[in-house]
C-alpha positions in Angstrom: 36.7 -89.6 -64.9 36.4 -85.6 -63.8 36.3 -84.8 -67.1 33.8 -87.3 -68.3 31.9 -86.1 -65.3 32.1 -82.1 -66.3 31.1 -82.3 -69.7 26.9 -82.5 -69.0 27.2 -79.6 -66.1 29.3 -77.3 -68.5 26.5 -77.7 -71.5 24.3 -77.0 -68.9 25.7 -73.8 -68.1 26.3 -72.9 -71.7 22.5 -74.0 -72.2 21.1 -71.5 -69.2 23.2 -68.4 -70.3 22.1 -68.8 -73.8 18.5 -69.1 -72.6 18.6 -66.0 -70.2 20.0 -64.2 -73.2 17.2 -64.9 -75.3 14.8 -63.7 -72.4 17.0 -60.3 -71.3 16.7 -59.2 -75.1 12.8 -60.0 -75.2 12.2 -58.4 -72.1 14.1 -55.4 -73.9 12.2 -55.7 -77.3 9.4 -55.2 -75.0 10.4 -52.4 -73.0 11.3 -50.9 -76.0 7.8 -51.4 -77.9 5.8 -49.8 -75.0 8.1 -47.0 -74.8 7.3 -46.1 -78.7 3.8 -47.1 -78.1 3.5 -44.6 -75.4 5.3 -41.7 -77.4 2.9 -42.0 -79.9 0.0 -42.4 -77.7 1.6 -39.0 -76.0 2.3 -37.6 -79.4 -1.2 -38.0 -80.4 -3.0 -37.0 -77.1 -1.5 -33.5 -77.3 -3.6 -32.6 -80.7 -6.8 -34.2 -79.2 -9.5 -31.9 -76.3 -9.3 -32.9 -73.6 -12.5 -35.3 -73.4 -10.4 -38.0 -75.3 -7.1 -36.8 -74.5 -7.0 -38.0 -70.8 -10.6 -38.8 -70.2 -10.4 -42.0 -72.2 -6.7 -43.4 -71.9 -4.9 -43.5 -68.5 -1.9 -41.8 -68.0 1.0 -43.2 -68.1 2.5 -41.7 -65.4 2.1 -42.5 -61.3 -0.5 -40.2 -60.1 0.5 -39.0 -56.8 -2.3 -37.7 -54.8 -3.2 -33.7 -54.6 0.5 -33.0 -55.6 0.9 -34.3 -58.9 -2.7 -33.0 -59.7 -1.6 -29.5 -59.1 1.5 -29.8 -61.4 -0.9 -31.3 -64.0 -3.3 -28.1 -63.3 -0.2 -26.0 -64.1 1.9 -27.9 -66.3 0.1 -30.7 -68.2 -1.8 -30.7 -71.1 -5.0 -31.2 -69.0 -4.1 -27.6 -67.2 -5.1 -24.3 -68.3 -2.0 -23.6 -70.4 -2.0 -27.0 -71.9 -5.9 -26.2 -73.1 -5.2 -23.3 -74.3 -1.7 -24.7 -76.4 -3.7 -27.2 -77.8 -6.5 -25.1 -78.5 -5.0 -21.9 -79.6 -2.2 -23.7 -81.9 -4.1 -25.3 -84.3 -1.6 -27.7 -85.7 -2.2 -31.4 -86.0 -4.5 -32.9 -87.8 -7.7 -32.9 -85.5 -6.9 -29.3 -84.5 -6.9 -27.3 -87.2 -9.1 -24.3 -88.1 -12.6 -25.5 -88.9 -12.2 -28.9 -88.8 -15.5 -30.7 -87.8 -15.9 -31.9 -84.1 -12.8 -30.7 -83.2 -14.1 -29.4 -79.7 -10.6 -27.5 -79.0 -10.2 -25.6 -81.8 -10.1 -21.8 -81.8 -11.8 -20.1 -85.2 -10.1 -17.3 -86.5 -12.1 -14.7 -85.1 -12.0 -15.5 -81.8 -9.6 -13.8 -79.7 -7.6 -16.6 -78.1 -7.0 -14.6 -74.5 -11.0 -15.1 -73.8 -10.4 -18.8 -74.8 -7.2 -19.1 -72.4 -9.3 -17.6 -69.5 -12.5 -20.0 -70.1 -10.4 -22.9 -70.7 -8.3 -21.7 -67.1 -11.3 -21.4 -65.0 -13.1 -23.9 -66.2 -10.0 -26.6 -65.9 -9.3 -25.4 -62.4 -12.3 -26.3 -61.2 -12.5 -29.5 -62.8 -9.3 -30.7 -61.7 -9.9 -29.5 -58.0 -13.6 -31.6 -58.5 -10.9 -34.5 -59.3 -8.6 -34.0 -56.1 -10.9 -32.9 -53.3 -11.5 -35.6 -51.1 -15.7 -36.3 -50.7 -16.6 -36.4 -47.6 -19.4 -38.7 -46.5 -22.7 -36.7 -45.0 -22.4 -37.2 -41.3 -25.1 -39.4 -40.4 -28.3 -38.6 -38.1 -28.3 -38.4 -34.9 -29.2 -42.1 -33.3 -32.3 -42.1 -31.0 -31.9 -40.9 -27.3 -32.1 -43.4 -24.5 -35.2 -41.9 -22.1 -35.0 -41.9 -18.5 -38.2 -42.8 -18.6 -36.6 -46.4 -19.6 -35.7 -46.4 -15.7 -38.9 -47.2 -14.6 -40.3 -49.9 -17.5 -37.2 -52.3 -19.1 -39.1 -54.4 -21.0 -38.4 -53.2 -24.5 -34.3 -53.0 -23.5 -33.1 -56.5 -22.3 -30.0 -56.8 -24.1 -26.9 -54.9 -24.4 -28.2 -53.7 -28.1 -28.9 -50.3 -27.3 -25.1 -49.2 -26.0 -24.4 -50.2 -29.2 -25.4 -46.7 -31.2 -27.2 -44.2 -29.1 -27.3 -41.0 -27.3 -27.9 -40.1 -24.2 -28.6 -36.4 -23.0 -27.3 -36.1 -19.2 -27.4 -32.9 -16.9 -24.1 -32.2 -15.7 -23.3 -32.0 -12.0 -21.2 -28.8 -10.9 -17.4 -29.2 -10.7 -17.8 -32.5 -13.1 -15.5 -31.9 -16.2 -17.2 -32.7 -19.4 -14.8 -35.9 -19.4 -15.1 -37.1 -15.9 -19.2 -37.3 -17.6 -18.1 -39.7 -20.0 -15.3 -41.5 -17.8 -18.1 -42.3 -15.4 -20.7 -44.0 -18.2 -17.6 -46.1 -19.7 -16.7 -47.2 -16.4 -20.1 -48.1 -16.0 -20.7 -49.4 -19.3 -17.5 -51.8 -18.8 -18.7 -53.2 -15.8 -21.7 -54.1 -17.0 -20.5 -55.9 -20.6 -18.1 -57.0 -18.7 -15.6 -56.1 -21.0 -12.3 -53.5 -20.8 -13.8 -49.8 -20.9 -11.1 -48.2 -23.2 -12.6 -50.7 -26.3 -16.4 -48.8 -25.3 -16.7 -45.6 -27.4 -17.8 -42.5 -25.8 -17.6 -39.2 -26.4 -19.5 -35.8 -25.9 -21.2 -33.2 -28.0 -19.5 -29.9 -26.3 -17.6 -29.2 -23.9 -19.1 -27.5 -20.2 -16.7 -25.7 -17.7 -16.3 -27.3 -14.7 -18.3 -24.5 -12.7 -21.3 -25.0 -15.0 -24.3 -27.5 -15.3 -26.9 -28.1 -17.6 -27.2 -30.4 -21.0 -24.6 -32.5 -21.8 -25.2 -35.1 -25.1 -22.8 -38.1 -24.9 -23.1 -40.3 -27.7 -21.9 -44.3 -27.2 -21.0 -46.7 -29.4 -21.8 -46.1 -33.7 -23.6 -43.0 -32.0 -20.5 -41.5 -32.2 -20.0 -40.4 -35.9 -23.4 -37.8 -35.1 -20.9 -35.8 -32.9 -20.0 -32.9 -35.3 -23.5 -32.7 -36.7 -24.9 -32.5 -33.0 -22.1 -29.7 -32.2 -22.8 -27.9 -35.1 -26.8 -27.5 -33.3 -27.5 -24.1 -32.0 -27.1 -24.1 -28.0 -29.3 -21.6 -25.3 -27.9 -20.5 -22.1 -28.8 -19.7 -18.8 -27.2 -17.8 -15.6 -25.9 -14.7 -13.4 -23.4 -12.2 -14.2 -21.8 -10.2 -11.6 -21.1 -6.6 -12.4 -18.2 -4.3 -11.3 -15.8 -6.9 -10.7 -13.4 -8.3 -13.7 -11.6 -12.0 -13.2 -8.6 -13.4 -15.1 -11.1 -16.4 -16.3 -14.5 -14.0 -17.0 -15.8 -16.3 -14.1 -15.9 -16.9 -10.5 -13.5 -19.5 -10.6 -10.8 -17.0 -11.6 -9.3 -14.3 -9.2 -10.4 -10.4 -9.4 -8.1 -8.5 -11.2 -10.2 -5.4 -10.9 -13.5 -3.7 -9.4 -15.8 -1.2 -10.5 -18.3 1.1 -9.2 -21.6 -0.7 -11.3 -24.2 1.3 -9.3 -24.9 3.8 -12.6 -25.4 1.0 -15.1 -29.3 0.1 -15.2 -31.5 -2.3 -17.3 -32.2 0.1 -20.6 -28.1 1.1 -20.7 -27.4 -3.0 -20.9 -30.4 -3.4 -23.0 -29.6 -0.4 -25.3 -25.5 -1.9 -25.5 -26.3 -5.6 -26.5 -29.1 -4.2 -29.2 -25.8 -2.7 -30.7 -23.1 -4.8 -30.2 -24.1 -8.4 -28.9 -26.6 -9.5 -31.5 -26.1 -11.3 -35.4 -22.6 -12.1 -36.2 -20.3 -10.6 -34.3 -16.4 -11.3 -33.8 -15.3 -12.7 -30.3 -11.6 -13.1 -28.8 -11.4 -15.9 -26.8 -10.6 -16.1 -23.2 -7.0 -17.2 -22.0 -8.3 -19.7 -19.8 -9.7 -22.1 -22.7 -8.8 -25.5 -24.2 -7.6 -23.8 -27.2 -4.5 -24.1 -28.7 -1.8 -21.7 -29.9 1.7 -22.9 -30.7 0.6 -26.5 -29.8 0.1 -25.3 -26.2 -3.2 -24.7 -24.5 -4.0 -21.1 -23.9 -5.1 -22.4 -20.4 -2.0 -23.6 -19.6 0.4 -20.3 -20.6 -2.3 -18.2 -18.6 -1.4 -20.1 -15.8 2.4 -19.6 -16.6 1.6 -15.8 -16.4 1.5 -15.5 -20.0 -0.7 -13.7 -22.6 -0.9 -13.9 -26.1 -2.6 -12.5 -28.7 -5.7 -14.1 -29.9 -7.3 -14.2 -33.1 -11.3 -13.1 -33.1 -13.3 -15.3 -34.1 -17.4 -15.1 -35.9 -20.5 -16.3 -34.0 -23.7 -15.9 -34.3 -25.8 -14.4 -31.0 -29.4 -15.0 -32.1 -31.0 -14.0 -28.4 -29.3 -12.1 -25.6 -31.7 -11.1 -23.0 -31.2 -9.6 -19.3 -33.3 -9.5 -16.9 -32.7 -7.5 -12.9 -35.6 -7.5 -11.1 -34.3 -5.0 -8.5 -32.4 -2.6 -10.3 -29.9 -2.0 -7.7 -28.8 -5.2 -7.4 -25.1 -5.8 -8.3 -26.3 -9.7 -10.5 -28.2 -9.7 -13.3 -29.5 -13.0 -14.7 -29.3 -13.6 -18.7 -30.5 -16.0 -21.6 -28.4 -16.9 -24.7 -29.0 -18.3 -27.7 -25.9 -18.9 -29.8 -24.1 -20.6 -32.3 -21.2 -23.1 -32.0 -17.9 -22.1 -30.7 -19.1 -19.3 -28.3 -18.0 -18.3 -25.0 -20.9 -17.3 -22.5 -17.6 -15.8 -20.6 -16.7 -13.7 -23.4 -20.5 -12.4 -23.7 -20.5 -11.3 -19.7 -17.1 -10.0 -20.1 -17.4 -7.7 -23.3 -21.2 -6.6 -21.7 -19.1 -5.4 -18.5 -16.1 -3.7 -20.5 -19.0 -2.2 -22.3 -20.9 -1.2 -19.7 -17.7 0.7 -18.4 -18.0 -1.4 -14.7 -16.7 -4.8 -15.6 -18.6 -8.3 -15.7 -18.0 -11.8 -14.8 -20.2 -14.9 -14.2 -21.5 -16.6 -11.5 -23.7 -19.0 -12.8 -23.9 -20.9 -16.4 -26.6 -23.6 -17.2 -26.9 -24.9 -20.7 -31.0 -25.4 -21.1 -31.0 -26.9 -25.0 -29.0 -27.8 -27.9 -30.9 -27.2 -30.8 -34.3 -29.6 -30.1 -33.1 -31.2 -27.2 -33.9 -30.0 -23.6 -32.3 -30.2 -20.7 -35.5 -31.3 -19.2 -35.3 -34.9 -20.7 -31.9 -35.4 -19.4 -30.9 -38.2 -16.7 -29.5 -37.4 -13.6 -26.3 -39.1 -12.7 -27.0 -41.5 -10.5 -29.8 -42.6 -12.2 -28.5 -43.4 -15.2 -25.6 -44.8 -13.3 -28.3 -47.5 -11.8 -29.8 -48.2 -14.8 -26.9 -48.9 -16.4 -25.8 -51.8 -13.8 -30.0 -53.1 -13.8 -27.6 -54.9 -17.1 -24.9 -56.5 -15.5 -24.9 -60.4 -16.6 -27.8 -59.9 -19.2 -27.3 -60.0 -23.1 
């Protein structure tokens, strides 16, 4: 009985083996056919000019980003050596000298070296264009929410204005730029009844704690315009003190040396500015800054008593005015219009070093960023009261 029952099972097993073997043989034939087809395609493509060799047919090799593209530039048929080989070899039915329509051919009277240079340069540019990631143009800055809304809110009765907005804030002294953003984020979270960490808030340019003035804060999708705002020229005003040098170049640091300053005249300062501090200049960032070197902030290294070599950066100073009404005064007022990345502390310190008296900042205020003026900015208390009026409204 067992033998009779096992016969159909064995027959089914044998049939399965036969079918699976046929499937395996068919897949093997398909793979060999594809291999032969790709080989023929590659042999033919090696004799065609570039528009046909890679421009129409997809490559059989997987593309692996920038690294594969860089290898193709140097080694493949698409690179300088490959195109020079295709054009100069003259082998194959489509690349023989004098063949009509052969784009990659080289006439007998042409210097092959010149063609190689031309194809290499054009091929490198073409491959760089293909592999270079295209960046989207940053969106224009969102409309600023003016302080005049604090008195009239007829147009704004919902939270839509916070989904993409820009706030001009007059930063108070001793506040950091992050403190201002944190305060706005927290008040918006309470007003909109959401967790503050879910609200996007960012500023367009850091101000030191001792500084006051214009701080642009973007909210919601308006944060996409921060890079555009940071690239705008900035205008500062303030006061520097002659005769004293501090480790941080401002009044928050410790005095490291004192010098005689009474010999320094207004004409001397103005002459030094014209000679050394206008236009495109090189500036070495201070140790007390948020720039990183070796993975650590320079200010943290400075607090540990370490000083490292900093690389000079190019900045542009469009305007640098100094004013001292009393020639015997130790303090000098200034007005500076400069590019992104300029340290006003360094400008004061370097001017004092050039005048052989030393100097440091005692006051700093940012007046403008591009066309935005601090006169149109919110006071923090008024802004917080304005945000609270949205509580419970939607």
